[in-house]
C-alpha positions as CSV (number, residue, x, y, z in Angstrom):
1,M,0.0,0.0,0.0
2,R,1.4,3.4,-0.9
3,K,2.0,5.7,2.0
4,S,0.6,8.7,0.1
5,K,-2.7,6.9,-0.3
6,I,-2.9,6.3,3.5
7,D,-1.8,9.9,4.2
8,D,-4.6,11.2,1.9
9,V,-7.2,9.2,3.8
10,V,-5.9,10.5,7.2
11,V,-6.1,14.1,5.9
12,T,-9.6,13.5,4.7
13,L,-10.7,12.0,8.0
14,I,-9.3,14.8,10.1
15,N,-10.8,17.4,7.8
16,K,-14.2,15.7,8.0
17,Q,-14.0,15.5,11.8
18,F,-13.4,19.3,12.0
19,E,-16.3,19.8,9.6
20,L,-18.7,17.7,11.6
21,A,-17.6,19.4,14.8
22,G,-18.3,22.8,13.3
23,Y,-14.8,24.1,13.2
24,D,-13.3,26.1,10.3
25,L,-10.0,24.1,10.6
26,T,-8.2,21.7,8.4
27,F,-5.5,19.2,8.7
28,E,-3.0,21.9,7.5
29,D,-4.0,24.0,10.6
30,V,-2.9,21.3,13.0
31,S,-0.2,19.5,11.0
32,G,3.2,19.6,12.7
33,R,1.8,20.7,16.1
34,K,3.5,18.9,18.9
35,D,0.7,19.6,21.5
36,D,-2.4,17.6,22.0
37,W,-4.5,19.7,19.6
38,Y,-7.2,16.9,19.4
39,N,-8.0,17.6,23.1
40,Q,-8.4,21.3,22.6
41,Y,-11.5,20.9,20.4
42,T,-14.8,19.2,21.1
43,I,-17.4,17.2,19.1
44,T,-20.8,15.8,20.1
45,E,-21.0,12.1,20.6
46,E,-23.5,11.9,17.8
47,K,-21.2,13.6,15.3
48,Y,-18.3,11.5,16.5
49,Y,-20.1,8.3,15.6
50,E,-21.1,9.8,12.3
51,W,-17.4,10.5,11.7
52,L,-16.6,6.9,12.5
53,E,-19.1,5.6,10.0
54,F,-17.8,8.1,7.4
55,G,-14.3,6.9,8.0
56,E,-15.1,3.3,7.7
57,K,-16.7,3.9,4.3
58,I,-13.7,6.0,3.1
59,I,-11.2,3.5,4.2
60,R,-13.1,0.7,2.6
61,K,-13.4,2.6,-0.7
62,K,-9.9,4.1,-0.9
63,L,-7.8,1.5,0.7
64,K,-9.9,-1.6,0.0
65,F,-9.7,-2.9,3.5
66,S,-12.2,-5.5,4.9
67,A,-15.1,-4.2,7.0
68,I,-13.5,-5.5,10.2
69,K,-10.2,-3.9,9.3
70,C,-12.0,-0.6,8.6
71,K,-13.6,-0.6,12.0
72,T,-10.3,-1.4,13.7
73,E,-8.5,1.4,11.8
74,M,-11.2,4.0,12.7
75,S,-11.1,2.9,16.3
76,M,-7.3,3.6,16.3
77,M,-8.0,7.0,14.5
78,G,-10.5,7.8,17.3
79,L,-8.0,7.0,20.0
80,M,-5.2,8.9,18.4
81,Y,-6.9,11.9,16.9
82,G,-10.5,11.9,18.0
83,L,-11.8,15.2,19.5
84,K,-13.1,15.3,23.1
85,F,-16.8,14.8,23.5
86,R,-18.7,18.0,24.2
87,D,-21.0,18.1,27.1
88,D,-24.2,19.5,25.6
89,L,-26.2,19.0,28.8
90,Q,-27.5,22.3,30.1
91,P,-27.8,22.8,33.9
92,V,-31.4,22.9,35.1
């Protein structure tokens, strides 16, 4: 598998996560940062799971991985680069 193909998928996934979370950011904005940028932004749980589904489809289409391998890869992406969940509960 060509590394550039995998890199393209990673960029697509990070960009999509920012889009779903409502940020005007891209992979280029966080690329090269040494801090934990993925903990500085939040996403709703619903949008996070939407991102996981999107990612599984993209990995399957672009990298031709099996369905189980796609789930595993997206779980790893979520652990490494998944944004924190936003607490949308309002105090009563």
